[in-house]
BAKE-20859 format. One line per 10 residues: for each residue x, y, z of N, C-alpha, C. Coordinates in steps of 0.001 Angstrom, whole numbers. Example, Ala and Ser with C-alpha at 12.3 -4.5 7.8 and 13.67 -1.06 7.14 Angstrom:
13190,-5690,7800,12300,-4500,7800,13200,-3300,7800  12850,-2250,7080,13670,-1060,7140,12900,30,7870
This chain:
71464,60275,264680,72063,58923,264442,71805,58046,265191  71813,56762,264745,71468,55474,265536,72557,55182,266260  72340,54505,267491,73343,54094,268148,73749,52635,267699  75049,52237,268016,75331,50972,267484,74482,49748,268158  73936,50086,269229,73193,49029,269913,71776,48914,269123  71321,50027,268879,70212,49984,267945,70348,49488,266483  71210,49781,266025,71807,49232,264641,71831,47823,264778  72385,47058,265835,72600,45802,265927,71112,44964,266029  70209,45840,266788,68910,45077,266853,68211,45207,265595  68234,46194,264747,67656,46134,263681,68256,45191,262483
69790,44899,262623,70371,43961,261893,69923,42622,262230  69636,42393,263629,69203,41155,264154,67841,40821,263464  66968,41686,263599,65691,41682,263143,65773,41348,261599  66615,41879,260815,66676,41640,259454,67004,40029,259226  68106,39830,260106,68444,38270,260115,67465,37420,260350  66331,37837,261221,65200,36760,261549,64414,36697,260173  64275,37574,259392,63504,37509,258157,64286,36485,257311  65496,36640,257247,66426,36031,256351,66398,34682,256604  66613,34165,257761,66607,32763,258165,65173,32230,258353  64376,33141,258357,62796,32480,258224,62313,32388,256887
63036,32692,255819,62937,32403,254415,62435,33448,253582  62372,34679,254071,62347,35861,253289,63578,36567,253094  64136,36182,251806,65328,36673,251347,65592,37782,250393  64222,38125,249903,64564,39285,248915,64434,40539,249691  65578,41346,249687,65655,42540,250766,64393,43535,250618  63732,43628,249316,62458,44504,249223,61385,44020,249887  61369,42588,249653,60353,41919,250645,60251,42075,252089  61621,42141,252469,61905,42166,254061,61587,43696,254467  61956,44767,253735,61575,46173,253917,60079,46344,253875  59435,45719,252879,57846,45866,252783,57182,45321,253859
57535,44038,254356,56962,43276,255516,57233,44154,256903  58403,44694,256934,58660,45446,258104,57818,46743,258244  57562,47303,257064,56963,48632,256831,55451,48271,257224  54761,47092,256752,53483,46829,257145,53454,46895,258785  54464,46180,259326,54119,46054,260851,54624,47304,261559  55449,48063,261032,55788,49359,261634,54568,50359,261440  53833,50203,260215,52717,50989,260011,51579,50688,261049  51225,49276,261352,50312,48893,262247,50681,49389,263620  51979,49367,263953,52257,49865,265319,51981,51457,265431  52442,52130,264292,52279,53528,264373,50838,53867,264187
50068,53059,263563,48443,53527,263547,48088,53540,265053  48419,52660,265810,47972,52565,267149,48356,53721,268010  49787,54157,267851,50356,55177,268402,49765,56700,267975  49523,56814,266867,48947,58042,266247,47447,58029,266601  46751,57030,266654,45379,56931,267138,45346,57296,268552  46095,56825,269385,46020,57363,270872,46467,58646,270896  47348,59123,270056,47704,60668,270321,46516,61611,270125  45802,61141,268748,44737,62036,268492,43441,61945,269450  43297,60824,270059,42265,60532,271069,42477,61527,272220  43889,61422,272635,44359,62252,273809,44114,63759,273506
44568,64030,272212,44564,65609,272181,43049,65919,271763  42127,65082,271311,40875,65425,271229,40065,65607,272753  40523,64719,273641,40126,64729,275021,40526,66004,275657  41714,66583,275506,42255,67640,276047,41607,69027,275363  41082,68779,274103,40317,69919,273572,38748,69861,273648  38375,68774,274273,37321,68395,274400,36223,68303,272946  36992,67836,272116,36615,67526,270660,35969,66281,270665  35248,65658,269747,34801,64315,269528,35714,63675,268666  36162,62431,269003,36883,61700,268103,36441,60243,268147  36507,59692,266823,36061,58110,266628,37475,57831,266286
37854,56612,267065,39039,55873,266751,38754,54983,265524  39837,55007,264616,39782,54144,263455,39856,52683,263761  39983,52254,265251,39919,50870,265560,38595,50760,266280  37738,51686,266082,36232,51492,266788,35723,50219,266515  35558,49362,267582,34869,48024,267584,35904,47046,267246  37156,47347,267144,38259,46277,266794,39628,46681,267629  39323,46789,268876,40461,47004,269769,41550,46006,269553  41261,44750,269148,42129,43621,269120,43060,43944,267819  42752,44928,267032,43710,45178,265866,45017,46109,266445  44796,46493,267533,45883,47609,268124,47060,46544,268556
48274,47439,267964,49508,46845,268355,49638,46553,269773  49217,47497,270639,49395,47343,272087,48402,46092,272653  47568,45695,271848,46752,44479,272237,47070,43305,271795  47342,43099,270489,47546,41784,269722,49006,41529,270181  49893,42242,270425,51337,41771,270475,51493,40934,271712  50539,40835,272549,50487,40174,273874,49776,38835,273616  49230,38362,272389,48558,37269,272193,49470,36091,272020  49072,34797,272071,49887,33595,271886,50136,33663,270379  51241,33105,269850,51754,33141,268517,50688,32838,267688  50043,31424,267862,49215,31142,266829,47927,31981,266658
47421,32599,267896,46307,33502,267831,46585,34801,267018  47757,35152,267362,48395,36546,266733,48371,36267,265413  48924,35212,264721,49245,34872,263418,47905,34933,262682  46888,33954,263258,45482,33999,262604,44808,35403,262616  45104,36084,263500,44422,37529,263584,44980,38314,262433  46313,38134,262323,47114,39068,261572,46494,38863,259935  46490,37448,259743,46216,37028,258380,44902,37214,258117  43884,36882,258794,42439,36944,258651,41781,38389,258835  42501,39251,259678,41670,40262,260310,42478,41798,259905  43689,41743,260462,44462,42918,260692,45028,43353,259349
45566,42530,258617,46279,42786,257394,45054,43256,256267  43998,42476,256308,42777,42825,255473,42293,44493,255820  42423,44490,257188,41996,45984,257733,42918,46926,257200  44244,46796,257102,45018,47966,256746,45036,48005,255335  44716,46921,254565,44506,46936,252988,43438,47834,252593  42394,47783,253515,41075,48560,253118,40805,49647,254133  41806,50211,254382,41822,51377,255567,41027,52581,254980  41074,52785,253872,40303,53984,253222,38741,53549,252760  38604,52147,252746,37028,51892,252428,36900,51813,250838  36815,52988,250263,36470,52931,248686,37575,52239,247999
37118,51340,247174,38085,50632,246441,38542,51445,245201  37939,52717,245112,38399,53624,244124,39546,54497,244469  39752,54618,245843,40933,55426,246330,42350,54963,245836  43128,55819,245805,44404,55594,245534,45224,54568,246376  44878,54725,247620,45424,53841,248638,44965,52556,248378  43578,52222,248077,43117,50951,247712,43801,50141,246538  44100,50978,245672,44512,50609,244346,45990,50068,244402  46751,50957,245200,48349,50251,245435,48353,49239,246496  47386,49120,247364,47370,48107,248286,46769,46945,247869  46034,46938,246740,45261,45702,246346,46023,44546,246166
47405,44592,245695,48137,43309,245559,49234,43192,246743  48992,43988,247798,49966,43643,248931,49574,42202,249517  50660,41638,249808,50660,40339,250392,51369,40112,251562  50609,39575,252636,51237,39256,254047,52348,37948,253763  53538,38153,253931,54492,36972,253607,54906,36250,254763  54737,36667,255776,55755,36083,256938,55124,34675,257258  55895,33545,257108,55425,32266,256808,54925,31587,257971  55403,31819,259315,54875,31044,260461,54593,31833,261678  53740,31336,262547,53331,32142,263839,54624,32374,264600  55510,31478,264816,56796,31634,265520,57551,32826,265089
57821,32805,263793,58575,33870,263220,57733,35360,263369  56675,35450,263057,55785,36830,263399,56038,36986,264920  55856,36069,265851,55859,36430,267364,57166,36975,267567  58368,36410,267008,59688,36984,267387,59876,38408,266638  59262,38463,265483,59502,39765,264773,58837,40924,265624  57607,40544,266168,56805,41455,266933,57600,41821,268149  58158,40765,268856,58820,41209,270051,60118,42058,269728  60782,41667,268748,61985,42340,268215,61732,43841,268007  60509,44094,267308,60036,45406,266838,59637,46138,268152  59014,45698,269138,58801,46116,270256,59813,46509,271076
61030,45907,271138,62251,46163,271842,62780,47376,271071  62807,47475,269766,63452,48547,268925,62542,49950,269144  61353,49781,269113,60394,50951,269648,60626,51554,270957  60943,50511,271744,61118,50891,273326,62675,51839,273206  63333,51302,272607,64764,52092,272305,64594,53386,271644  63808,53432,270698,63636,54649,269825,62911,55603,270885  62104,55314,271766,61372,56153,272625,62589,56897,273693  63497,56423,273763,64598,57168,274776,65287,58072,274026  65165,58299,272697,65762,59383,271887,64679,60220,271323  64043,60995,271983,62915,61787,271666,63420,62996,271032
64771,63377,271302,65329,64512,270812,65619,64533,269112  65778,63292,268719,66132,63117,267431,65089,62277,266526  65050,62319,265414,64137,61793,264469,64636,60116,264519  64543,59472,265448,65012,58054,265507,64412,57065,264539  62995,57422,264460,62254,56537,263608,62817,56490,262239  63000,57948,261774,63631,58220,260458,64862,57529,260276  65666,57589,261291,66956,56999,261105,66863,55385,260994  66000,54972,261800,65711,53367,261843,65379,53018,260277  64318,53749,259776,63820,53431,258470,64800,53736,257375  65740,54779,257469,66823,54895,256477,67829,53775,256552
67954,53259,257782,69011,52092,257942,68482,50777,257350  66909,50638,257324,66244,49616,256756,66669,49706,255136  66224,51110,254762,66330,51222,253142,67754,50980,252761  68644,51332,253579,70001,51305,253070,70544,49794,252924  69691,48876,253203,70066,47426,253001,69392,46855,251838  68620,47843,251165,68099,47243,249897,69214,47074,248754  69295,45880,248215,70198,45594,247348,69867,46155,245986  68658,46769,245914,68410,47257,244555,68681,48860,244516  69214,49197,245712,69753,50495,245532,70697,51000,244454  70493,51973,243720,71519,52192,242720,70985,51677,241340
69989,50651,241161,69601,49802,240047,68670,51050,239423  68950,50989,238066,68113,51924,237233,68291,53380,237623  69443,53780,238106,69840,55159,238596,68874,55720,239601  68383,54639,240529,67562,54991,241591,68451,55221,242941  69001,56263,243414,69574,56360,244571,68745,57245,245908  68823,56628,246939,68161,57321,248044,68682,58648,248325  68086,59573,248321,68451,60990,248726,68501,60988,250412  69716,61459,250908,69993,61579,252310,69128,62445,252706  68485,62124,253870,67387,62934,254457,67876,64363,254972  69125,64582,255193,69436,66178,255461,69601,66921,254454
69963,66316,253109,69652,66998,252005,68401,67296,251526  67587,66247,251697,66067,66677,251366,65660,67642,252535  65974,67583,253578,65590,68823,254608,66169,70214,254026  67177,70301,253698,67719,71319,253222,66946,72081,252109  66741,71088,251047,65881,71491,249852,64604,72043,250175  63883,71479,251409,62714,71955,251682,62740,73321,252328  63784,73478,253207,64055,74685,253751,64325,75698,252954  64789,75445,251768,65231,76620,250809,63915,77020,249978  63070,76101,249699,61756,76590,249140,60710,76915,250035  60786,76656,251443,60073,77087,252361,58439,77028,252060
57897,75735,251892,56525,75611,251590,55522,76142,252612  54436,76596,251986,53425,77211,252699,52073,76352,252841  51159,76648,253875,50092,75773,254032,49256,75758,252800  49099,76834,251855,48207,76453,250873,49011,76027,249319  50069,75548,249597,51050,75066,248347,50321,73575,248231  50676,73200,246874,50188,71742,246369,51647,71245,246001  52192,70233,246584,53621,69716,246463,53574,68336,245837  54498,68269,244763,54664,67065,244048,56057,66496,243741  56115,65241,243888,57436,64673,243694,57128,63554,242468  57461,63744,241177,57068,62879,240182,57926,61661,240189
58748,61327,241036,59504,60179,241160,59707,59940,242674  58581,59640,243308,58502,59821,244755,59290,58608,245477  59533,57400,245031,60089,56394,245907,59445,56170,247007  60144,56272,248264,59522,56134,249650,58955,57277,250094  58758,58310,249278,58178,59769,249630,58937,60565,250555  60384,60433,250590,61200,61168,251381,61018,62614,251440  60747,63266,250234,60698,64567,249888,59486,64932,250562  58273,64200,250446,56875,64663,250693,56888,64570,252117  57300,63722,252808,57268,63410,254238,58037,64682,254882  59220,65147,254294,60172,66001,254956,59333,67284,254863
58477,67435,253628,57751,68942,253399,56634,68836,254457  55903,67561,254683,54972,67627,255669,55203,68229,257023  56749,67390,257441,57234,67619,258730,57358,69138,258913  57993,69632,257755,58474,71158,257890,57163,71857,258133  56172,71803,257374,54929,72570,257552,54316,72405,258966  54458,71200,259514,53891,71007,260814,54509,71846,261844  55808,71841,261630,56676,72600,262632,56366,73996,262579  56442,74599,261320,56492,75977,261269,54982,76529,260977  54072,75748,260813,52830,76369,260473,51702,75682,261099  52056,74926,262290,51223,74031,262901,49661,74437,263189
49663,75705,263880,48329,76357,264232,47668,76621,263036  48457,77215,262048,47725,77972,260693,47030,76648,260074  47727,75449,260041,46937,74371,259293,46002,73587,260096  46315,73268,261301,45504,72418,262148,44340,73022,263012  44359,74139,262865,43144,74976,263591,42439,75779,262582  42520,75437,261350,41762,75917,260219,41354,74661,259529  40001,74589,259362,39434,73462,258764,39690,73098,257378  39582,74204,256432,39960,74086,255167,41416,73639,254966  42281,74499,255730,43708,74130,255391,44144,72671,255979  43422,72279,256954,43744,70843,257527,43353,70002,256484
42166,70120,255856,41615,69129,254971,42561,69210,253662  43130,70611,253390,44147,70582,252215,45355,69688,252367  45771,69932,253760,47011,69104,254229,46843,67665,254216  45627,67143,254549,45460,65669,254609,45000,65137,253248  44398,65925,252444,43899,65149,251133,44444,65714,249886  44729,67055,249886,45098,67655,248516,46331,68356,248369  47165,68216,249305,48396,68807,249227,49499,68135,248587  49780,66806,248931,50823,66042,248666,50386,65072,247472  51376,64994,246317,51239,64077,245124,52507,63591,245060  52452,62070,244713,53733,61356,244463,53595,60453,243306
54234,60148,242486,54214,59052,241459,55432,58157,241365  55197,57047,240929,56411,56142,240917,55943,54964,239912  56937,54256,239652,56549,53034,238605,56726,51729,239452  57303,51748,240595,57515,50470,241576,56426,50434,242591  55278,49515,242346,54152,49366,243154,54567,49047,244622  55913,48276,244964,56215,48185,246249,56674,49417,246926  57450,50283,246126,57784,51513,246848,56662,52495,247026  55499,52426,246122,54329,53288,246471,53763,52797,247654  53579,51562,248064,53050,51156,249304,53829,51622,250475  55171,51290,250280,56149,51826,251350,56017,53273,251420
56118,54201,250419,55829,55559,250540,54550,56109,251121  53299,55356,250736,52268,55819,251259,52023,55663,252572  52521,54600,253227,52405,54065,254438,53294,55154,255131  54522,55446,254593,55474,56289,255352,54715,57605,255596  54114,58188,254507,53203,59417,254627,52125,59390,255693  51316,58236,255833,50401,58245,256518,50874,58123,258214  51909,57295,258337,52528,57348,259467,53047,58666,260119  53270,59604,259131,53791,60644,259463,52725,61910,259540  51454,61310,259591,50127,62143,259798,49426,62737,258733  49766,62203,257568,48932,62614,256221,47998,61705,256183
46741,61846,256320,45552,60902,256098,45454,60330,254898  45601,61116,253863,45240,60383,252440,46083,61119,251444  47373,60533,251396,48316,61091,250474,47920,60656,248886  48202,61326,248075,47874,60896,246602,49158,60476,246182  49400,58966,246489,50433,58443,245970,50030,57434,244827  50340,57654,243622,49844,56924,242547,50950,56108,241616  50505,55206,240875,51289,54339,240239,51277,55244,238721  52339,55662,238171,52429,56452,236928,53713,56535,236317  53757,56471,235025,54954,56786,234335,55074,58159,234094  55706,58984,235002,55655,60481,234856,56180,61149,233434
56821,60241,232771,57289,60777,231611,56634,60414,230231  55628,59496,230545,54770,59029,229269,53625,59954,229003  52862,59776,227939,51679,60249,227747,50393,60271,228556  50755,59064,229560,49749,59000,230575,49529,59832,231797  50781,60878,231695,50723,61857,232842,50241,63011,232068  48959,63467,232322,48378,64803,231596,48426,65945,232518  49014,65771,233631,49327,66901,234538,49943,68274,233913  49342,69352,234026,49801,70646,233326,49412,71666,234228  50379,72440,234727,50189,73636,235685,49603,73458,236762  49729,72283,237586,48988,71759,238606,49442,72081,239981
50991,72136,240029,51534,72212,241382,52303,73431,241486  52336,73960,242870,53096,75223,243182,54439,74826,243875  54831,73491,244134,56065,73123,244380,56433,71751,243953  57441,71550,243342,58127,70300,243013,59561,70106,243751  59660,69007,244429,60796,68626,245175,61174,67207,244691  62361,66911,244136,62508,65574,243348,63812,65384,243137  64452,63950,243188,65660,63678,242799,65276,62462,241811  65205,62997,240509,64788,62114,239513,65837,61029,239122  65396,60019,238749,66425,58749,238339,67280,59250,237260  68426,58975,237387,69479,59183,236421,69645,57824,235575
68814,57541,234861,68577,56092,234474,69503,55959,233014  69746,57073,232336,70491,56829,231123,69619,57183,229995  68968,56168,229412,68165,56718,228299,67018,55700,228226  65993,56326,227423,64700,55735,227229,64390,55484,225686  63296,54723,225372,62872,54691,223995,62025,55853,223754  62160,56460,222572,61429,57713,222369,59917,57519,222304  59554,56076,221885,58056,55893,222081,57313,55904,223333  58182,55799,224482,57607,55916,225700,57446,57305,226258  58179,58407,225534,58135,59407,226217,57023,60563,225547  56482,61253,226538,55481,62200,226126,55998,63091,224980
55238,63312,223884,55702,64193,222753,55844,65708,223385  55096,66238,224309,55278,67373,224823,56527,67733,225324  57174,66680,226037,58376,66875,226676,59662,66751,225546  59549,66026,224534,60471,65856,223461,60458,67103,222739  59493,67961,222721,59489,69235,221818,60459,70175,222672  60477,70175,223998,61387,70951,224890,62776,70533,224684  63065,69499,224694,64532,68728,224420,64339,67338,224118  64742,67251,222728,64630,65667,222117,65750,65029,222585  65607,64101,223647,66621,63446,224059,66061,62061,224558  66826,60960,224995,66559,59922,225632,66840,59773,227294
67672,60952,227708,68202,60926,228812,67169,61488,229880  66784,60613,230782,65713,60925,231886,66099,62157,232657  67353,62409,232995,67744,63696,233765,67222,64838,233028  67346,64997,231750,66883,66040,230925,65283,66148,230902  64796,65030,230633,63337,64812,230416,62521,65266,231376  63151,64836,232751,62400,65084,234135,62411,66664,234362  63456,67225,233913,63534,69003,234087,62492,69586,233083  62226,69021,232046,61045,69501,230995,59861,69259,231718  59667,68125,232073,58452,67583,232867,58097,68554,234156  59167,68896,234844,58835,69874,236224,58418,71141,235687
58911,71690,234421,58434,73095,233982,56862,72737,233521  56551,71865,233014,55182,71516,232693,54214,71316,233781  54830,70743,234918,53739,70384,235965,53675,71562,236888  54455,72489,236784,54463,73692,237855,53390,74729,237144  52695,75372,238215,51835,76602,237857,52782,77725,237555  52247,78685,236866,52993,79829,236763,53211,80497,238108  54648,80603,238325,54933,81139,239909,55333,79968,240790  55133,78873,240374,55523,77539,240995,57127,77441,240979  57463,76751,241987,58990,76645,242311,59486,75396,242203  60719,74951,241936,61342,73728,241910,62627,73584,242419
62902,72533,243258,64255,72301,243929,64289,70848,243509  65523,70528,242734,65652,69177,242238,67124,68951,242105  67601,67681,242135,68995,67146,242272,69031,66912,240827  70374,67138,240355,70669,66632,238789,72135,66166,238758  72394,65226,238033,73989,64988,237824,74813,66346,237411  76032,66247,237493,76689,67422,237082,76726,67591,235593  76710,66449,234745,76467,66449,233591,75506,67332,232825  74351,67379,233590,73155,68293,233083,73732,69805,233117  74620,70186,234160,75048,71523,234158,75907,72048,233151  76771,71146,232584,77743,71571,231651,77753,70762,230308
76866,69622,230177,76758,68761,228986,76565,69906,227641  77194,69393,226704,77457,70113,225343,76642,69800,224322  75667,68624,224468,74769,68341,223469,73544,69356,223263  72925,69255,222208,71746,70000,221823,70758,70088,223056  70485,68834,223341,69342,68550,224276,69780,69110,225556  71157,69005,226041,71559,69651,227437,71410,71168,227191  71907,71790,226228,71755,73232,226047,70314,73786,225944  69591,72929,225145,68008,73278,225026,67419,73299,226223  67617,72426,227359,66809,72365,228525,67410,73461,229480  68511,73930,229435,69272,74859,230289,68816,76173,229719
68591,76323,228326,68179,77683,227901,66971,77796,228293  66108,76835,228081,64557,76856,228512,64411,77408,230004  65301,76908,230877,65043,77244,232221,65548,78622,232403  66718,79023,231786,67288,80346,232141,66568,81551,231202  66257,81128,229868,65576,82140,228918,64103,82270,229122  63485,81136,229328,62067,81019,229413,61394,81186,230833  62270,80976,231783,61728,81020,233192,62790,81693,234042  62805,81609,235353,63884,82130,236275,64653,81152,236997  65919,81184,236663,66861,80262,237393,67233,81015,238583  67109,80531,239714,67521,81333,240851,68814,80926,241613
69111,79631,241456,70238,79092,242240,70709,77822,241722  72000,77646,241819,73001,76498,241366,73655,76096,242596  73334,74984,243261,74157,74476,244561,74985,73174,244021  76448,73345,244183,77271,72368,243599,77369,71489,244851  77232,70153,244780,77401,69180,245951,78659,68316,245812  79268,68192,246871,80528,67134,246626,79999,65788,246298  80909,64978,245616,80489,63708,245127,80303,62645,246030  80681,62962,247498,80567,61868,248315,79083,61799,249028  78101,62861,248835,77062,62949,249418,76146,61672,249190  76348,60963,247980,75532,59847,247704,76025,58323,248070
77422,58524,248662,77936,57403,249157,77221,56825,250235  77369,55472,250518,78131,54333,249678,77331,53727,248451  76211,54420,248093,75508,54039,246830,76246,54326,245634  76639,55472,245448,77345,56153,244259,78278,57176,244579  79238,57445,243787,80140,58557,243905,79806,59633,242967  78632,59836,242339,78346,60669,241313,78349,61989,241879  78786,63006,241269,78817,64285,241406,77342,65101,241041  76772,65740,242018,75616,66343,241702,75404,67747,242218  74399,68300,241536,73973,69774,241975,72486,69759,242196  72213,70969,242846,70764,71333,242904,70299,72384,242285
69323,72524,241493,68842,73517,240710,67551,74160,241275  67503,75258,241623,66263,76025,242041,65701,76972,240983  64459,76859,240627,63925,77768,239618,62478,77945,239829  62001,79069,239114,60438,79362,239188,59931,79386,237702  58926,78996,237572,58191,78786,236273,57485,80118,236070  57969,80814,235045,57161,82046,234512,56702,82007,233459  57248,81084,232486,57041,81217,231050,57208,82413,230246  57837,83282,230681,58400,84542,229884,59606,85070,230472  60592,84220,230871,61849,84541,231463,62031,85524,232728  62684,85960,232905,63067,86585,234338,64258,86348,234975
65054,85504,234414,66691,85311,235218,67355,86527,235065  67937,87001,235928,68661,88156,236093,70209,87775,236533  70288,87549,237743,71411,87039,238229,71333,85633,238910  72148,84627,238604,72193,83377,239342,72980,83192,240423  72324,82622,241545,73147,82638,242730,73904,81093,242824  75363,81042,242828,76000,79813,242898,76447,79501,244280  76665,78541,244765,77199,77991,246069,77928,76635,246007  79016,76664,246404,80113,75594,246426,80013,74731,247695  79109,73849,247711,79242,73199,249042,80341,72262,249111  80959,72261,250052,82210,71504,250292,81924,70360,251374
81103,70608,252311,80719,69577,253476,79432,69636,253701  78770,68445,253952,77419,68322,254442,77173,67739,255980  78381,67734,256612,77899,67365,258127,78356,65999,258214  78854,65260,257036,79142,63891,257167,80621,63540,256379  81313,62668,256785,82614,62490,255985,82018,62020,254615  82909,62368,253574,82588,61998,252206,83124,60526,251644  83377,59929,252562,83649,58426,252242,82548,57464,252370  82702,56117,252311,81572,55148,252378,81127,55038,253828  81873,55575,254747,81257,55399,256267,80349,56447,256586  80400,57698,255950,79506,58758,256151,79411,59161,257576
80393,59317,258412,80326,59428,259772,80164,61102,260054  79656,61350,261215,79400,62642,261294,80757,63465,261651  80710,64672,260968,81886,65328,261235,81373,66996,261406  82181,67878,261859,81826,69167,262316,81660,70170,261080  82282,69783,260075,82152,70747,258728,80852,70522,258282  80106,71624,258122,78673,71728,257484,78349,72950,256952  78167,73059,255665,77951,74033,254876,76213,74331,254829  75453,73420,255344,74174,73435,254835,73430,74687,255604  73774,74846,256903,73134,76024,257607,73337,77255,256930  74734,77306,256501,75064,78497,255750,74479,78858,254481
74163,77744,253592,73416,77761,252289,72034,78432,252678  71331,77585,253561,69938,78251,253714,69953,79632,254265  70972,79961,255287,70980,81310,255728,71149,82293,254533  72347,81987,253758,72511,83015,252525,71410,83080,251690  70696,81908,251214,69815,81826,250313,68776,82624,250740  68263,82693,251874,67140,83418,252394,67414,85161,252698  68725,85528,252381,69249,86851,252472,70040,87172,251437  69666,87014,250117,70390,87221,248947,70927,88628,248523  70222,89475,249218,70614,91059,249227,72049,91232,249737  72472,90286,250716,73685,90346,251345,74698,89612,250298
74518,88868,249402,75485,88080,248543,75722,89002,247246  75286,90079,247035,75581,90950,245902,77141,91502,245985  77575,91704,247133,79106,92079,247240,80061,91045,247315  79672,89714,247195,80520,88790,247448,81383,88461,246196  82875,88300,246375,83786,88007,245313,83530,86461,244827  84173,86286,243771,83974,84809,243228,84890,83831,243703  85650,84373,244692,86763,83540,245400,85803,82803,246554  84663,83519,246970,83945,82938,248040,83262,81702,247730  82626,81095,248856,81851,79959,248559,80587,80336,247842  80098,81384,247776,78861,81670,247057,79016,83240,246438
78281,83225,245115,78395,84660,244400,77301,84610,243409  77101,85701,242894,76359,85853,241881,76872,85791,240315  76337,85354,239459,76557,85603,238040,75582,85957,237190  76060,87175,236308,74764,87652,235682,74539,86766,234394  73207,86913,234144,72587,85895,233091,73347,86248,231778  73734,87351,231514,74392,87633,230070,75894,86686,229893  76407,86623,231110,77625,85804,231126,77573,84476,230947  76257,83880,231434,75871,82406,231324,75510,82145,229955  74745,83096,229390,74322,83019,228067,75494,82825,227149  76458,83781,227367,77964,83657,226634,78555,82463,226632
78406,81757,227802,79116,80433,227765,78199,79231,227673  77340,79516,226722,76531,78307,226037,75650,77737,227308  75170,78656,228201,74461,78297,229150,74841,77197,230262  76147,77289,230309,77202,76277,231111,76680,76793,232580  76121,75946,233594,75950,76265,234781,76809,75518,235913  77983,74954,235547,78982,74317,236297,79782,75419,237017  79856,75346,238464,80461,76376,239116,81845,76840,238751  82594,75772,238433,83915,75781,238028,84172,76776,236758  83154,77182,236109,83205,77904,234869,83281,79325,235485  82717,79659,236582,82753,80975,237006,83380,81233,238414
83662,80334,239233,84365,80473,240382,86045,80842,240097  86469,81760,240800,87953,82140,240855,88708,81535,241832  89797,80879,241502,90605,80092,242702,91818,81131,242977  92062,81209,244237,93168,82063,244799,94277,81022,244922  95362,81353,244287,96540,80472,244550,97780,81169,245501  97914,80494,246376,98849,81061,247358,100366,80629,247102  101135,81541,247122,102568,81144,246766,102947,80606,247905  103806,79236,247550,104420,78523,248526,105955,78503,248368  106708,78960,249335,108121,78976,249186,108791,77638,249644  109449,76908,248861,110199,75744,249428,111839,75958,249482
112287,75197,250280,113739,75240,250707,114443,74996,249178  115452,75502,249141,116274,75007,248021,116920,73592,248156  117442,73164,246940,117697,71600,246988,119046,71600,247833  119925,72671,247495,121062,72729,248326,120981,72665,250071  119966,73343,250293,119693,73472,251686,119077,72024,252173  118350,71416,251472,117987,70126,251836,118860,69219,251934  119828,68956,250857,120985,68179,250885,122008,68261,252098  122140,69669,252452,122994,70005,253579,122364,69535,254876  121012,69518,255170,120315,69106,256324,120393,67546,256373  120317,66849,255096,120389,65609,255168,121783,65001,255535
122870,65762,255070,124213,65405,255373,124372,65662,256785  123908,66668,257323,123883,66782,258814,123436,65843,259742  122184,65438,259309,121432,64260,260010,122177,62997,259920  122902,62824,258770,123575,61451,258303,124903,61613,259402  125603,62654,259683,126598,62641,260469,126401,62399,261999  124956,63084,262324,124672,62773,263609,124276,61402,263951  123627,60843,262829,123155,59223,262983,124575,58370,263310  125665,58986,262452,126831,58120,262249,127404,58277,263856  127532,59232,264518,128209,59707,265879,127344,58846,266820  125971,58845,266579,125146,58125,267678,125369,56670,267506
125737,56009,266410,125797,54731,266348,127261,54370,267029  128261,55157,266761,129669,54858,267303,129678,54738,268933  128860,55886,269484,128628,55771,270921,127816,54699,271195  126732,54189,270616,126099,53017,271034,127109,51770,271043  127856,51725,270012,128704,50605,269823,129783,50532,270929  130265,51800,271424,131313,51890,272572,130568,51340,273812  129097,51990,273970,128541,51441,275276,128395,49843,275387  128228,49241,274119,127930,47788,274049,129245,46924,273899  130228,47662,273667,131783,47095,273740,131780,46250,272317  131256,46839,271412,131203,46277,270077,132414,46791,269174
């Protein structure tokens, strides 16, 4: 978590943009992202150079012949010189970082614009960012950079528009740990936004399989160039997401502009893992939706269409963890039942995790759940594991303060040891439900349909006893008042 001091510095930096004439929150985040990206390129390049030197391996810096492009160099330049260098050389450099105009990076960076209007404002912003990075370096035990970026994204006034809600990073991390991706996986988020799921998956792989990936040429190439795929309709978010991936060590993420639900998305059976929080936009025009998806469930609701899309995108044996609004779990429409039936009968539904409504505050109070399923194409659902998450480590109000109650470690531990769950009663936080019972309930997947509540008998005092106590208190009060009057001579 960020300290109050660091939050104040970020807020002050935001204010610099605002008073400097950049008032669109998305523009502010985008321009900050460019500068953070430039800073992190220098930092990452220095780490790679140091690592190569220790291993006595050759390394060519991305700044070869252009040391003046390094943050550690240009930050000390006079304001006018810094601004000229940024406009004419450094910004074009990051736009064309991959060289080829055909690369996905070049395509979504093609319309990127450097919008900071004056040398003085740029100099102030660079100094402020430098100060923030110095503070971040003091907190090496936490993902402070991620917290800073989350704090920036939290300021987007567009959050919640068109059903787009940022997914809390600890929820993303939980979903990644539940699927436990491997070095050979191909991971996709068809509604990637700022690439939070892909970044978290990459960090998890680096932590758990570092040597297996980075000391194997083929797996390292797969990690850097062919593992991560993300699609979105917002070009600004694509740029932010791509730079987010690159600053987290993925050289060439496949982040592309695409309407995932339309016929332009031809992917079929391509990915082994899907991690997503698709937009709960409401409805679309049938004309814009792929006919393949409408065959699975004829609907205009994006949350249902994305589930059909996930099934299409996955390889046989591929797995998905996705967030859905509660309505998906119990909706009674033909489309709702059709997609649940397809997941349960046509594939293998593994788990339904019910989350408290406060998880997405302060942006929304919507109740959500997590579905985990495997594409089989021929059924396989036997018993479905349900978990009733009641706490996620943060208060469930708009403040989202850190609290001690947290079910996430328990969820991960239980999910990876499901054999121990078979004896649990339905009064517990987690339990199994046989597929036959789910089918008999019209494929209803809401936990309240199956969980048993234990009611404890509470004994209350009789009305006569309460009245007697009140009468006794009244007598004591009167006696006390009389004594007080005597003392005061009244």
